[in-house]
N, C-alpha and C positions, 0 to 999 in steps of 0.2 A: 699159272705161269702165262704171261702174255706172249703173243706171237713174236714181238720184238726180242724178248729174251730167248725165245726158242730159235730165232734166226741167228743170234749171237752164238748160241750153242752149236748150231749147224756149221758155222765156220770151223769151230774146233773139230767137229765130227768129220768134216771133209779132210782135214789134215790127218786125223787118226786113220780114216779109210785109206788114204793114199799110202801111209806108212805100212799098214797091214797088207796092202796089195803088193807093194814092192819088196817088203822084207819077209812076207809070208808068216808074220807073227801075229798072234792075237793080243791086242792091247787092252782089252776090257774097256771099251769105250764109255760105258755107263759109269764105271768106277772113276775114270779119269775126268769125266764131265762134272762129277760131284765134288771134286776137289776144290778147295779155296782158290781164288783167282790167281794169287801169286804162284802157288804150287802148279796150277794148271798151265800157266804160261811157260814156266820152266820145263815142264814135261813136253809141251809142244815144240819148243825149240829143240829139244833133244830128239824128238820124233822126226822133225824136219831134217836134222842132220843125218840121222840114220837112214832115212828113206832116199836121200839125194846123193848118196856116196857114189853111185854110178849114173845118177840122173841130175847133174848140176844145172841143166837148162831149166829145171822146174823150180829151183830155189826162189826166183823172183816172184812167181805167182803164189807160191806157198807163203812167202814173207808178206805178201799183200793181205792174205787172209789173216796172218798173225797180227799185222798192223791194225786191222779193224777190230780185232778182239781186244788188243791192249788199249786202244784209244777210246772205244765206246762201251765196253763191257762194265767198267767201274761206274760210268754215268748211268747206264740203264739199270744197274743193280741198286741205285740209291732209292730209298723208300719215299723220298719226298719229291714233289714236282720239280722239274728243271725249267730253266728260262725257255721261252718260245724259240729264241735264237739257237739254243743248244739243240732242241728237237729238230729244228730246220737243218742244222748242220748234219745231224745223224741221217736225216732223210736224204739230203743231197749226196752224201758219201756212199750210201747204200745203193742209190740209183746209179751213181757213177760206176760203182763196182760191177753191177750187172751189165751195164752198157759196155764196159771195158771187156768183160768176159765174152760178150757177143762179138767184139771186134777180133779177139783171138780165135774164136770158133770159125772165122772166115778165112784164116790163112794156115799155111802148112806148119807142121811142127818144126820144120827146118828154117822157117822164115821168122824174122823179128818184127814187132810192132812197138811203137812208142806209146807207152801207157802213163797217163798223168794221174797222180793222186797225192794227197797231203803236200801239195805245193812243189812237187818234184816230178821229173820224167824219168821213167825206167823202161829199158828194153826187155820185152818179154817174147818168148817164142810162141808160135801158134799152137792150136789144139788139133789140127787135122793131120792125120798120118795115113800111110798106105800108098800104094802105087797110084791109085786113082783118087786119093785123097778123100776118102768117104768115111773113115773110121776115127772117132775121137780118141785122143790119148787118155792115159789113166787119170791125169790130173783133171781133165775135162769131165770125165765120168764121175769122179768124186764130187765136183761142183755141181753137176746136174742132179745126181742122186740125193746128195745130202742137203743142198741149198735150194735149188730151183724147183724141183718137182714137189717137195713138201709144202711149198708156198705158192702153188699154182702159177709157176713161171717157167719159161724155157728159153733156150738160146735164140729162138726166133720171135719172141714176145715183142710186140710194138713197143716203142719207147713211151708212148702215152699211157699204155696199159701198165708198163713197169712203174711208171711214176704214180699212177693212181693206186696200184697194189701197195707199194712201199708207204705211200701217204696214209693209206687206211691202217697199215700195221703200226706205224708210228703214232697216229691219232688214237687208236684203240689203247695202246699202251699209256699214252698221256692221260686218257680218260680214266683208265683203271688206277693209275697211281693217284690221280686227284681224288677219286671216290674213296680209294683205300685211305689216303691221308685224312680226308674228311671224317671217315668212319673212326680212324684212330683218334682223332681230335674229339669226337663224340664220345668214344669209349673212355678217353682220358677225363673228359668232363663228367661223365657218369660216375667214374671211379672216385673223382673228387667229391661228387655229391654223396656217394656211398660213404666215403670217409667222414665227410661232414655229419651225415646222419649217424654214423657209428660213434663219433665224438659227442654229438648231441645225446645219443642214447646213453653213452657212458656217464655223461654229466647228469642226466636224469636219474640213472641208476644210483649214482653216488648220493644225489639229493634225496632220492627215496630212502636210501639206506640210512642217511643222516636223520630224515624225519622219522623213520622207524625207530632208530636209536633214541631220539628225543621222546618219542611217544612211549617207548618202553620205560624210559627214565621217569617220565611223568606219571605213567601208570603205576610204577613201583612206589613213587611218592604218595599217590592217592591211595593205594592199597595200604601203605603203611599208616596214613592218616586215618583211614577207615578202621584199621585194626586198633589204633590207639583210641579212636572215638568209641568203638565197640567195647573196648576194655573199660574206658571211663563210664559208659553207659551201664555195663554190667555191675561195675563197683557201685554206682549210684543206685541201681535197682536193689542191690544186696543191702546197701545202707538204708534204703527206704523200707525194705522188708524187716530189717532188724528193728528200725524204729517203730514200725507198725506192731511187730510183736511185742516190743517193750511197752508200747502204749496200751495194747490189748491186755498184757499182763497186769499193768498198773490198774486198768479199769476193772479187771476181774477182782483184783485184791480189794479195790475200793467198794466193789459191789458186795464182796463177801463180808467186808466189815460193816457195810450198811445193813446187809441182811442179818448178820448177827445182832447188831444194835436193834434192828427192827423187831426181831424175835424176842430179844431180851425185854424189850419195852412192852411187848404184847403179852408176856406171861409174868404175873406178879410174883410167882415163886422164884423165878429166875432172878428177879431183882434183889432177892434176899441173899443171893450167893449160896454159900454152903449152909445147910440146915443141921441143927443139932437134935438128935433123937434122944429119947429118954434112955437111962441106963438099962441094958439088957435087951434093947429093942432088936438089935441085929441078931443076937442069939436066939431070941425067940422067933424071929423071922425065919431063921434057918430051920427051926424045929417046926415051923408051920403054925405057931401059936401067937404070932404077932397080931395084935388087934388092928383091924382095918378101920382105923378111925378117920382116915381120909380116903374116900374112894378115888381110886386112880393114881394113888400116891406112888405105888410101886412101879406103875407103868411110866411115871414121869421121871423117876430117879433111878439110878443104878447104884448099887452098893458096892463098896470096895470089899473084896473078900480078904483083904489084908487085916489081920487082927490089930496089927500095930498102928493102923491108920485111924487112930482115935484121938480124941482130944485129951486134954490134961485131966479131965474128970472121968475118962474112961468111956465116953460116948463116942460111938462110930460116926464117920462122916459119910455123906452122900453127895453125889454130883448129879447135875441135870443130865437127863437122857436125851441125847440129840437124835435118837433114831426116830 
């Protein structure tokens, strides 16, 4: 809080102090000062009315304090810088107030002085009381304790010092408001940049999600194509193996035929087909009395043990022995 805002609060504090002194009631100054402007003004009006029931001579000076609050408090509370002319008006009115209070401090509480403010002239009673006129009245004490002393001022401060002090207070407030406003503008700008970055991030996220979706779809297509190609490849390999097996079987059969033909051609007996033996040969062979008129004959042929396997003339048949 700037000193200028504190000075405005001190005007209200002086009214509250005067009421508490004259009515002997505690008004909870801190609670009242934290109220919204409109409520505060209404409460201050009521406090002035209560405190001046038996002290009507102090109404003008208390109304002077209330005037400064109602005229400048809304301006000072604004968060944006004011025109330089407005700051100058605030400064002049505050200086004028202190100088006017110094005038009242020079005269008796029974005497009046013409005080000019806000384009009008108002008669106000002085602040000095007592037989020897050495003691300030309650309203003067309220102004001194709540307004002057906290801001390093007094009833006897030189006018030049008063002007310098008030100017410093107003200039400091003006600077604070300007810097605060610039900071707010910078914060607003940064927030806009943050929002822009968030929006850009959102778009990038959506784009990334879309790309990821497309990638997954493409990956799914590629995987399906790979699956189909793999199935086709497996089918082709199976067909090739089947054809190879068939070809090998055919080659083996051909080789077997060729081998049989070759063996048949190499053995004259085989070329004769089935041989006819003389009658009784098979019987005699079984008895062990068959004449071996051809050495190796029995090893080359096997005889059918089937007696019925004979020719029409009763002669048994033999087949070549492939063992």
